[in-house]
Structures are given as structure tokens and as C-alpha cells.
N, C-alpha and C positions, 0 to 999 in steps of 0.2 A: 225686819221693817215690809213695810207696805211697798208696792213696787210703783204706786204713785207717789211716793214720797223720798227724799234722801236725805242725808247725812249733809250739815252747813255750818259753817259759823257766822253768826249773825250780830248785827250791834242795833240794839232797840230805840236806842236815842243817840242824837248827834254832839256829846260829850268826850270830853278829854278826860283822862287820858286814852286812845282807845283798847290799849291792852287790857284793862280793866273793866271795859265795856264789853268786850266781845261774849258770848256765849256760845257754845258748841253743841249744838242739837242732833239728835239723831234721829227723832223723828217729830213729826208737826209741820215739817217743811216740804210744798210741794214741789215734785219734779216737774222742772220746765217742761212747756209742751210749743211744738213751733207754730207761728203763730202767721208768717208768711212763705211761698215756694222757694225763698232764696235762701232760708233759715238751714242749718245743718244743729243738732244734737251732740254734744260732746262729755265723753264720760272722762272726767279730767283726770289726767296722771298726776301733772305737776304745776304746780303755779309757781309766778315772781312775785316779789314783792317790789314796789314804788313807793318814796316818798306820799305821794299822793294818797296814797292808800289809808295810811295816819290820817294827813293832813286836812284833806277835807272833812272828814266826821268828825275831826276835830272843831271845825269853824263855827258849831253848832247851829244859831239861826241864820248866818250867813251863807251856810249848804243847805237850807233846808229844800231851797227851788232844783238842787242839782241831784239829792239822794232819796231814793223812796226808803221810807220804813216799815218794818225793820230792814234794816241793808246787810247784803251779803258782801264781802270785801272781797277785793282782789280785781285784778285789768287782763293779767299773761297768764297763758294757760299753754300745756301741751296736752295732748289726750287723743283720744281715739274715737272716732265717728261711729253713731250708733243708732242714727236715723239722718235721711235726708228730704230734702223738700224738693217737689216734682217739678223747680227750677234749678235744682242744680246739677251740674253736670260735670264737673270738676274732679270730684270723692266720691267714694264707695261707700258705705256700711262696713267696718273694719279697718279703713286705712286711719291712718296717725296725720293729725295737722297741729299746728302753732297760729299763735296770734295776740292776741290785743282785743277787750271789749271795751278798750280806752272811748272817750272817756267815763267818767267812773259815775254811777248811775245807780247803784245799790241792789245790782244784780248781777254778783260778782263770780267769780273764778275758784273762790276757797269753799268749793262745794261737790258733792260729787261728781254734777251736772252742768252744764252751760248751755246756752242756748246763742250762737254768735252768727253774723249774718255774714253775706259770701264776699264781703270786701275784708275783713278782720281775720283772714286764717291764710294759710301756705301750708304745703305739703312738708311733713319731714322729711327733707334731704337723707339719701340714702348716705350712711355712715357717720352719721352724727347724731349724739344720743341726746334722749327726750327731755333731759334736764338742760344741755346746751339749749335746744330750742325753745324750754318753757320760758328762758333769760331773756329773749329778744324783745320784745314787745314794746314796752312805752319808749323804754331805754334806747333800744335800736330805730325804732322807729326817728327820734327824737334826735339822734345823733346820724341819720341818714336825711332829716328835714333840715339840720343846720349845717353841718359839715356836709354832707354828701353836695346837697343843693346848692349850697353857696359856693363851692368849690367849682361845681358844673355850670351853673347859670348866673346867680348874683354876683360873681367877682368879674369885673369888667374893666378892660381900658391894657390889658397884657399883652404883648405881641404870644400868638398860639406857640405855643413849647417852652415855655418860662416859666421854670418852677414858682408854684404859688406857696406863700409861706401862710400857714393858720396858727394862731394860737389860741388855746382849750385851757379854759382857767378851770381846774377840778379833772383830774386826768384820772384818777384812782376808781373812781364811783363807777355806777354802771354805764349813765349817759358817755362819763369820760372813757373807759376805757373801749367801749364801741367808736368811738369819735375818734378815736387816734389810729385806730385800726384800716376804718372808712377812708380817713386820708392820706395814708401812704399807698392804700389798693388806686389810689387816684393819683396820686404822684406829689403830693406835695411835704413840705418840709414842716416839723409840726415839733413846737415847742410847748409844753404841758407845765402845768404846777400838780405838784402834793409833796406830802411830808416826807419825810427821809425815810419812814420806813417802808416806801412806796415807790420809791425810785426806781428800783432795779423792775420792778413789774412794770410800770410806762416803758419802762427801756425796751423791755421783752417785746411788748406790744408794737415798738416801732419807732416811737419819740425821739427825736434827735437831740433835745434839748429839753434838761427838765430842773427847773426851778422849785428847790426846796422853801413852800413857803413861811416856813419855822426859822428859817434861819436867815433870808434876804428879805428886802422891802420888793414887793414882785413889779408896783409901779415903774419904782427907779429903775432896775434891771430892765423893763422893756422901753423905758425910756431910754435908757443908755443905748440902745440896739437902734434907735431910730426907724423914721417912717419905714419897717420893712414889712410888716404884715398887708397880706390879702384879706383877714377873715378872721375876726376875733369872735369867740364862742365862749360866753361865761354859763359855765354849770352851776356855779357856787351861787350868786344874787346876795350873798352878807355885805359884801363893800357896797360902799355909794360911792367910793373914789374910782374904781374899775373904766368903768366908763366916760367919766369927768376926764381920766386921764389920756383915754385912748386915741385923740388928736395927737399924740406924741410918737406915736407907734403903728399908727395905721396908716398906709398908702393913702394916695387921695382920694383912689375910688373905693377903697377897701371897705368894710364892712362889719359892722358891730350888733351881735345877736345875742339877748339874753335870751337863757333858758329859765332858769331856777329864780323864783323868788319867794322872801318871808310871806304864808300865807295871813299873817295880822294885818289889824288896821293901818301899822307901820310900815309895813314892806309894800301893801297898794298905795301908800301914801307916796311912798319915796320910787315905788314903778311912774305913778302918773305924774309927779316931780320929774322925772328923766325923759316920759313921753313929751311933755306940756312947754316946759321951762325955756322960754328962750334963752341961748347963749349969752344977751346982752345984761340978763338979769342972774345969771349966775348957773345955768344949765349949761349941758356938753356941747362941742361946736360939731359931732358927727349926728348924722340919723340915728335915732336910737330903736332898734326893731325887735319886739320882741316876736319866742315863735310859739304858734298854735299848732298842736299837732293834730294833724288829719292824718285816721288811720285808712291806707290804700292796698289792694293786693299784690302791685307790680313793685312797690319798695321790698316789702318783706318775701315776695318771689326772690329779689335782684339779693338781697340779705341770705338769703337759703343757698342762691348759687356761689356765692363766695365762700359759705360755708363749706357745702360741697367740696369746693374746691382746696379747702385747706387752706384761707387767704382770711377768715374772719371766725374766731374765736368767742365764746361767753367766757367769760372770766365769773366763776363760782367761788364765794365765799365759803359758804355751806350748804347742806338741804337739810334741812328741818323737817321732821316727823309733824303730820297732822295734827297731833294734839299738843304740839310746841308752838303753834302760831303764836301766842302772846309773846316767847321767849323772841321767836323771830322779829316781830313786831320792837322790841326793845331793843334789839342789835339794830335793825334799821336805825330807830332814832339817834345814835352815837353818833352818826354822821362818818363814824371809819371804815365803812365797811369796804373790801376790797371788791368790785365788783357788785355782783348780784348776789342776793338773798334767794332761797327757793324754798317753796314747801310741798314736799311730795303729800299729796291728794291720796293716792290709790297706790298701795304694790304692784310691781309691775302688772301689768295684765298678762294671762297666758299667751295669748295672740300677740301682744309685743314681744313679750320676751323671746318667741318661736322666731317673729322677725327680725329684733337686736341681734340674734345668735348666728344670722346669715348675713350679717351688713358685715363688708370689709372694713377693717381698722383706719383710722384717719391717719395719712400719712406723716 
């Protein structure tokens, strides 16, 4: 292969299903180059998958303004720096970094090389595996931006020192597993939902109360608890009833934040209804907030610090080989993934392996 080309997965059109629209190309894809002084070039070691990686490319005409074709999927990454811009001072060639190129723009991380901006990466913390770091990205940012920011600044009216209570709808997925841990780091009482098979996982991450949605009516259970929650974060988005019912279990100054939403026209219509329909016409009685992710270095560095301290970990269900990307996408689409699905883009780089062998074990 030419030194100016790279191996990568591509989707040539915006059609569904993505796993059948993917092409693995070993030649013909230009190796990206730095365009600004604040960028770095990363040789990708491991990438992580998120629902948006397939939902957006499957939108067809609705995604034309968001994705450049032919597109390279993937947003999250961990890899080795191979080139730095003249304005970059915080990393050097040879060091390992992780982060996210979100939002999806079609020049993604399921390729041998990727260019990232200074706000999109942080240094891999000592003692933490490359796979764990690769899984942070979108899920970690989202959990930090909803649960973390919500508990720190968005929940008001309680006496200082009072234990906050948060309800996380969907605790066993990528965002949920990070959300539970971040809430516990910040001292909150956590109630979450999952299927019976994942109850022990959620408890192991720190959840205080776990509701099995296959056995109980979640809205009824929460309503019975009364107005006890400072924050409700909905990572599922399929139900149209959780938001409307939330007035029964949110405190007077509590917040409801919607993370996930169906990407089709029906989901968009429901989102608009929740945001715009007044209560006297059947809308919810609480303010409806949606989360729009903004990638910034500071949250990523704080997450890295918690990982180094052993207070936060990435739950990894499986690491697929690079050639197995279609199978990884199919698994993600089941909606039953525990934590994160990863794709190893490249075998461990020699320098990285030597670095890894010198790192202390996580306690």
C-alpha cells in the first residue's frame, strides 16, 4: 500500500442497512493530512461503535447535509499520535490519545488514520487499557453532559450536602453504564432500569435500585416513590409516556433530560410534540430538555482522571476484529449490548505494547 493511502471501511450511499452497505477498502482511500495548526494525526488502535454510527447513515436524504460521501463510519477512537500541528503543545508524536470526532461527518475512525482537533482528544491515563479508553467517546461525553452537569449545576433548590437522587432510564448500555458511575462519583443515589440479565451489572457499577423493565411497569413504580428525583435522564427514548409521567416523581425543581430519540420521522415528530405541545393540549407538565453533545477537552480529561483513579471503567461487551465490523454493527442494532462494542483497527503497535507492559495494573 502506498504511504499516501490507508485501509478503511466506507459506505458509498446513505442507505439501510449499514452493515450491508459497508465496503472494506485496502487501497484508494487517501491518508488524511493536517489542515490546521491545532490538529493531530492519529494511527487508530481501537474504535468504538455508537447507535448514531448506523442511525445517521441509514437516514437517506435526511442525512445528506450531515455526512460527506463516500463516508467512513465511527466517531470514537484510541490511537497513537503520528503527527502534530505546529500549534499543538500538549501531546507528542508516539504518545497515546483517546476521544471522539463527534458529531458524525463521514470521515470517521474506522480507518487506519484519523485527523482530530485539539478539543477532541486527551492523553491515555496511566494504567488504563487502550480498549477502555476507546469506549469512552460519545457515551462518556453524553453521561458527563447529562448526569454530571445535571447533578453539579442543573439541579437547584436543595440544601447543600443533601443527597441528590437520579433516575437513569437504560442503565446497562454504553451511556447508562457511564451515567451510573458518574452519578455515584458525585455522591448521588441512583435508580436505573435494565432487563433481568443485567441487574447485577448495574448493581456492580453502583446503582442503588434497579428496576427490571420486563417485570414491572416503570412509570407505576416511579410514581409510587413520589416526587423524590432531582434528575431524570432517559437514554432509551422509545417510550412516549416516561416524560409525561415524570411530574409524578420529579421534585418541584427537578429536571428531565432526553438523550436518545428514534431517528425516523415518527421519532422526530414525537420529539417536537414533547418540546412544543402545551400541557393544556396533552403535553407534559415539566420542561422537556434534550441533550446536544459538545466535545470538549475538559470533560474528557476529568473522565481520564477518574479512570486513572479506578473510580470509572468502561464496560466492554466484546472487541471485534477490523474485518468483523458488519457483525459488530449487527450486534449493536439488537439493543441488548452490555456497555460498549469495540473494533480493533490495528494490532497493538510495538511502541504501545512496550508502553503497556510498563504500566501498573489497575487496582
